[in-house]
C-alpha positions as a Python dict, from the first residue, in 0.01 Angstrom:
ca = {
    (1, 'M'): (0, 0, 0),
    (2, 'R'): (-249, -250, -144),
    (3, 'E'): (-514, -148, 108),
    (4, 'L'): (-456, 224, 52),
    (5, 'A'): (-442, 206, -328),
    (6, 'T'): (-708, 368, -546),
    (7, 'P'): (-854, 50, -700),
    (8, 'V'): (-958, -35, -1053),
    (9, 'K'): (-1278, -234, -1013),
    (10, 'L'): (-1337, -509, -1266),
    (11, 'P'): (-1549, -824, -1270),
    (12, 'F'): (-1339, -1132, -1196),
    (13, 'D'): (-1186, -1299, -1499),
    (14, 'P'): (-953, -1601, -1473),
    (15, 'N'): (-759, -1462, -1770),
    (16, 'F'): (-663, -1133, -1602),
    (17, 'V'): (-284, -1097, -1594),
    (18, 'D'): (-20, -838, -1512),
    (19, 'V'): (301, -853, -1714),
    (20, 'V'): (554, -652, -1519),
    (21, 'G'): (918, -619, -1422),
    (22, 'T'): (1087, -469, -1121),
    (23, 'G'): (1329, -281, -1343),
    (24, 'G'): (1666, -201, -1191),
    (25, 'D'): (1848, -468, -1391),
    (26, 'A'): (2080, -214, -1561),
    (27, 'A'): (2022, -392, -1893),
    (28, 'H'): (1872, -87, -2068),
    (29, 'S'): (1657, -313, -2282),
    (30, 'F'): (1349, -198, -2469),
    (31, 'N'): (1011, -242, -2299),
    (32, 'I'): (979, -617, -2339),
    (33, 'S'): (703, -657, -2079),
    (34, 'T'): (488, -390, -2242),
    (35, 'A'): (533, -539, -2589),
    (36, 'S'): (454, -886, -2454),
    (37, 'A'): (145, -753, -2279),
    (38, 'F'): (7, -618, -2607),
    (39, 'V'): (60, -957, -2770),
    (40, 'A'): (-109, -1134, -2479),
    (41, 'A'): (-406, -898, -2505),
    (42, 'A'): (-430, -968, -2878),
    (43, 'C'): (-454, -1338, -2789),
    (44, 'G'): (-746, -1293, -2548),
    (45, 'A'): (-583, -1212, -2215),
    (46, 'R'): (-719, -927, -2007),
    (47, 'V'): (-405, -731, -1919),
    (48, 'T'): (-416, -498, -1620),
    (49, 'K'): (-65, -356, -1639),
    (50, 'H'): (68, -157, -1345),
    (51, 'G'): (374, 56, -1414),
    (52, 'N'): (566, 377, -1381),
    (53, 'R'): (817, 606, -1546),
    (54, 'S'): (1182, 518, -1575),
    (55, 'V'): (1398, 564, -1268),
    (56, 'S'): (1709, 359, -1345),
    (57, 'S'): (1625, 218, -1690),
    (58, 'S'): (1619, 372, -2038),
    (59, 'S'): (1240, 363, -2064),
    (60, 'G'): (964, 283, -1819),
    (61, 'A'): (627, 142, -1924),
    (62, 'A'): (466, 483, -1882),
    (63, 'D'): (734, 644, -2098),
    (64, 'V'): (698, 408, -2393),
    (65, 'L'): (317, 411, -2379),
    (66, 'E'): (324, 790, -2400),
    (67, 'A'): (570, 767, -2688),
    (68, 'L'): (318, 542, -2862),
    (69, 'G'): (56, 814, -2818),
    (70, 'A'): (-142, 671, -2526),
    (71, 'N'): (-285, 890, -2252),
    (72, 'I'): (-181, 734, -1921),
    (73, 'M'): (-366, 980, -1697),
    (74, 'L'): (-700, 799, -1694),
    (75, 'K'): (-935, 778, -1398),
    (76, 'P'): (-970, 432, -1239),
    (77, 'E'): (-1313, 375, -1393),
    (78, 'Q'): (-1171, 471, -1733),
    (79, 'V'): (-889, 220, -1695),
    (80, 'A'): (-1154, -44, -1625),
    (81, 'E'): (-1348, 63, -1935),
    (82, 'C'): (-1030, 40, -2140),
    (83, 'V'): (-961, -314, -2017),
    (84, 'L'): (-1314, -428, -2097),
    (85, 'E'): (-1308, -265, -2441),
    (86, 'T'): (-956, -349, -2558),
    (87, 'G'): (-825, -621, -2326),
    (88, 'F'): (-543, -391, -2212),
    (89, 'G'): (-538, -128, -1939),
    (90, 'F'): (-251, 67, -1789),
    (91, 'M'): (-248, 186, -1430),
    (92, 'F'): (9, 462, -1382),
    (93, 'A'): (138, 394, -1031),
    (94, 'P'): (134, 754, -896),
    (95, 'N'): (-235, 780, -991),
    (96, 'H'): (-318, 489, -762),
    (97, 'H'): (-60, 510, -482),
    (98, 'S'): (-1, 839, -301),
    (99, 'A'): (325, 697, -163),
    (100, 'M'): (453, 640, -517),
    (101, 'K'): (354, 994, -614),
    (102, 'N'): (523, 1151, -314),
    (103, 'V'): (855, 972, -356),
    (104, 'A'): (874, 994, -736),
    (105, 'P'): (1094, 1309, -745),
    (106, 'I'): (1334, 1158, -493),
    (107, 'R'): (1354, 830, -685),
    (108, 'R'): (1430, 1014, -1008),
    (109, 'E'): (1702, 1217, -837),
    (110, 'M'): (1859, 904, -688),
    (111, 'G'): (1845, 721, -1021),
    (112, 'V'): (1894, 377, -863),
    (113, 'R'): (1663, 93, -771),
    (114, 'T'): (1487, 110, -435),
    (115, 'I'): (1233, -90, -237),
    (116, 'F'): (965, 60, -462),
    (117, 'N'): (1100, -146, -753),
    (118, 'I'): (984, -450, -557),
    (119, 'L'): (667, -306, -404),
    (120, 'G'): (526, -178, -733),
    (121, 'P'): (466, -519, -894),
    (122, 'L'): (311, -650, -570),
    (123, 'T'): (49, -374, -549),
    (124, 'N'): (-155, -403, -869),
    (125, 'P'): (-464, -181, -813),
    (126, 'A'): (-683, -417, -1016),
    (127, 'G'): (-583, -718, -807),
    (128, 'A'): (-481, -926, -1109),
    (129, 'P'): (-487, -1292, -994),
    (130, 'N'): (-213, -1391, -1238),
    (131, 'T'): (126, -1227, -1283),
    (132, 'L'): (435, -1269, -1497),
    (133, 'L'): (692, -1086, -1285),
    (134, 'G'): (1052, -1025, -1386),
    (135, 'V'): (1300, -948, -1108),
    (136, 'F'): (1647, -793, -1105),
    (137, 'H'): (1813, -1034, -859),
    (138, 'P'): (1811, -1416, -844),
    (139, 'D'): (1738, -1422, -470),
    (140, 'L'): (1403, -1251, -535),
    (141, 'V'): (1267, -1539, -744),
    (142, 'G'): (1192, -1774, -456),
    (143, 'I'): (1104, -1495, -215),
    (144, 'L'): (852, -1310, -431),
    (145, 'V'): (673, -1615, -566),
    (146, 'R'): (598, -1710, -205),
    (147, 'V'): (497, -1354, -119),
    (148, 'M'): (253, -1363, -410),
    (149, 'R'): (107, -1685, -274),
    (150, 'E'): (50, -1519, 64),
    (151, 'L'): (-116, -1226, -114),
    (152, 'G'): (-370, -1463, -270),
    (153, 'A'): (-241, -1485, -627),
    (154, 'T'): (-357, -1774, -846),
    (155, 'H'): (-94, -1834, -1114),
    (156, 'V'): (243, -1659, -1102),
    (157, 'L'): (574, -1686, -1281),
    (158, 'V'): (860, -1493, -1119),
    (159, 'V'): (1154, -1491, -1359),
    (160, 'H'): (1517, -1378, -1367),
    (161, 'G'): (1753, -1420, -1661),
    (162, 'K'): (2094, -1541, -1552),
    (163, 'D'): (2243, -1265, -1768),
    (164, 'G'): (2075, -1020, -1527),
    (165, 'L'): (1762, -947, -1731),
    (166, 'D'): (1435, -896, -1540),
    (167, 'E'): (1255, -1091, -1815),
    (168, 'I'): (1276, -1439, -1960),
    (169, 'S'): (1605, -1413, -2143),
    (170, 'L'): (1726, -1523, -2485),
    (171, 'G'): (2087, -1472, -2379),
    (172, 'A'): (2107, -1716, -2089),
    (173, 'A'): (1910, -1961, -1878),
    (174, 'T'): (1620, -1812, -1683),
    (175, 'M'): (1535, -1894, -1323),
    (176, 'V'): (1162, -1945, -1267),
    (177, 'G'): (951, -1957, -953),
    (178, 'E'): (601, -2077, -1038),
    (179, 'L'): (289, -2065, -823),
    (180, 'K'): (8, -2284, -954),
    (181, 'D'): (-275, -2460, -773),
    (182, 'G'): (-136, -2332, -444),
    (183, 'A'): (201, -2502, -489),
    (184, 'V'): (538, -2341, -558),
    (185, 'R'): (812, -2497, -765),
    (186, 'E'): (1142, -2355, -887),
    (187, 'Y'): (1320, -2452, -1207),
    (188, 'E'): (1525, -2322, -1500),
    (189, 'I'): (1430, -2276, -1862),
    (190, 'H'): (1650, -2218, -2167),
    (191, 'P'): (1578, -2064, -2510),
    (192, 'E'): (1655, -2393, -2681),
    (193, 'D'): (1378, -2560, -2477),
    (194, 'F'): (1139, -2374, -2707),
    (195, 'G'): (1336, -2401, -3030),
    (196, 'L'): (1470, -2047, -2995),
    (197, 'Q'): (1823, -1929, -3068),
    (198, 'M'): (2045, -1784, -2797),
    (199, 'L'): (2085, -1411, -2866),
    (200, 'S'): (2286, -1144, -2686),
    (201, 'Q'): (2133, -863, -2481),
    (202, 'R'): (2313, -608, -2695),
    (203, 'N'): (2056, -669, -2967),
    (204, 'I'): (1774, -531, -2750),
    (205, 'K'): (1942, -230, -2587),
    (206, 'V'): (1794, 120, -2621),
    (207, 'S'): (1882, 464, -2488),
    (208, 'N'): (1539, 622, -2445),
    (209, 'A'): (1163, 580, -2482),
    (210, 'E'): (1162, 677, -2850),
    (211, 'E'): (1414, 406, -2935),
    (212, 'S'): (1214, 161, -2725),
    (213, 'K'): (898, 251, -2918),
    (214, 'V'): (1070, 185, -3249),
    (215, 'M'): (1200, -154, -3134),
    (216, 'L'): (865, -249, -2977),
    (217, 'L'): (675, -167, -3295),
    (218, 'G'): (932, -349, -3506),
    (219, 'A'): (878, -663, -3300),
    (220, 'L'): (499, -638, -3326),
    (221, 'E'): (526, -572, -3700),
    (222, 'N'): (705, -908, -3734),
    (223, 'K'): (1049, -764, -3808),
    (224, 'P'): (1292, -1058, -3773),
    (225, 'G'): (1544, -1032, -3492),
    (226, 'A'): (1607, -1057, -3120),
    (227, 'A'): (1329, -814, -3023),
    (228, 'R'): (1060, -1019, -3195),
    (229, 'E'): (1190, -1346, -3054),
    (230, 'I'): (1212, -1227, -2694),
    (231, 'V'): (861, -1082, -2720),
    (232, 'C'): (728, -1415, -2848),
    (233, 'L'): (899, -1592, -2558),
    (234, 'N'): (770, -1359, -2287),
    (235, 'A'): (423, -1325, -2440),
    (236, 'G'): (403, -1703, -2452),
    (237, 'A'): (481, -1713, -2081),
    (238, 'A'): (219, -1444, -2018),
    (239, 'L'): (-46, -1652, -2197),
    (240, 'Y'): (51, -1955, -1990),
    (241, 'T'): (28, -1745, -1674),
    (242, 'A'): (-313, -1613, -1785),
    (243, 'N'): (-434, -1972, -1826),
    (244, 'L'): (-476, -1931, -2201),
    (245, 'A'): (-204, -2180, -2296),
    (246, 'E'): (-123, -2522, -2157),
    (247, 'S'): (249, -2444, -2152),
    (248, 'I'): (496, -2168, -2231),
    (249, 'E'): (579, -2348, -2555),
    (250, 'A'): (212, -2352, -2662),
    (251, 'G'): (184, -1987, -2564),
    (252, 'I'): (479, -1897, -2788),
    (253, 'V'): (303, -2054, -3087),
    (254, 'T'): (-11, -1849, -3018),
    (255, 'A'): (188, -1531, -2958),
    (256, 'R'): (382, -1569, -3281),
    (257, 'A'): (58, -1618, -3475),
    (258, 'A'): (-83, -1295, -3328),
    (259, 'I'): (226, -1105, -3442),
    (260, 'E'): (229, -1261, -3789),
    (261, 'S'): (-142, -1187, -3842),
    (262, 'G'): (-106, -820, -3744),
    (263, 'A'): (-337, -861, -3444),
    (264, 'A'): (-69, -759, -3194),
    (265, 'R'): (16, -440, -3384),
    (266, 'A'): (-355, -359, -3419),
    (267, 'K'): (-397, -399, -3042),
    (268, 'V'): (-156, -111, -2984),
    (269, 'E'): (-361, 118, -3208),
    (270, 'Q'): (-686, 10, -3044),
    (271, 'F'): (-549, 78, -2696),
    (272, 'V'): (-400, 416, -2786),
    (273, 'A'): (-724, 531, -2952),
    (274, 'C'): (-928, 417, -2652),
    (275, 'T'): (-711, 607, -2403),
    (276, 'Q'): (-728, 923, -2610),
    (277, 'R'): (-1106, 903, -2644),
    (278, 'L'): (-1157, 841, -2272),
    (279, 'A'): (-913, 1114, -2168),
    (280, 'A'): (-1094, 1365, -2391),
    (281, 'K'): (-1399, 1325, -2167),
    (282, 'N'): (-1198, 1466, -1876),
    (283, 'G'): (-1178, 1806, -2040),
}
């Protein structure tokens, strides 16, 4: 699939990162990865996010971005332009992988996770060297971090919350598989490691893309609560993965500052406006 993908061609940047989840965790949380990606972009990361519509979750990345007003049907060269202009680009999987496009109706009808939940995050059309990847099953942590090493990745965090979340969790310990400098190590992290309070998943559940949009914007507008805290945590990890922070803890500090200053919220508006302007050129 990687070889057959329609690529997004960008000059190499050590701060390129994909912030992505496999989905399929049945948590029905809001789009934490997408929110975290906006924060990371506001902090200087170049985010090349690869995603799709919801199959088994309440809201896929494509769904919430459309709810925010973004046009996700950009040509590959327009995605590249968007990344260079705003620091954030979204690659809608069916636009870059014919296999994804062909099986999409079947996946929607099945409504359960499939092998494509795993393949999607491994086939970023921009070839992002760094990835924060959330997975739905603990066994995938060690497997996929080693797969990413074989695929030539530079810095990777594969994470799985022990409460089942395919993100770094506030409700439980999180299993981590890290690839850095060619070496893999596996460990656990806990919210209290970063001075964060344990919070239940029920505080971040949504039913659809519109609800996800509201929760995402609330977090980026610095509304106190679980959504903001889990975004700070995952955005901090994204900045560490993008080599823009020396640790997850340092990344959290930077991420929180971007939210408090309004930079993260402004990044959403900048990205949406850029996609609309570029799409208008397509007629």
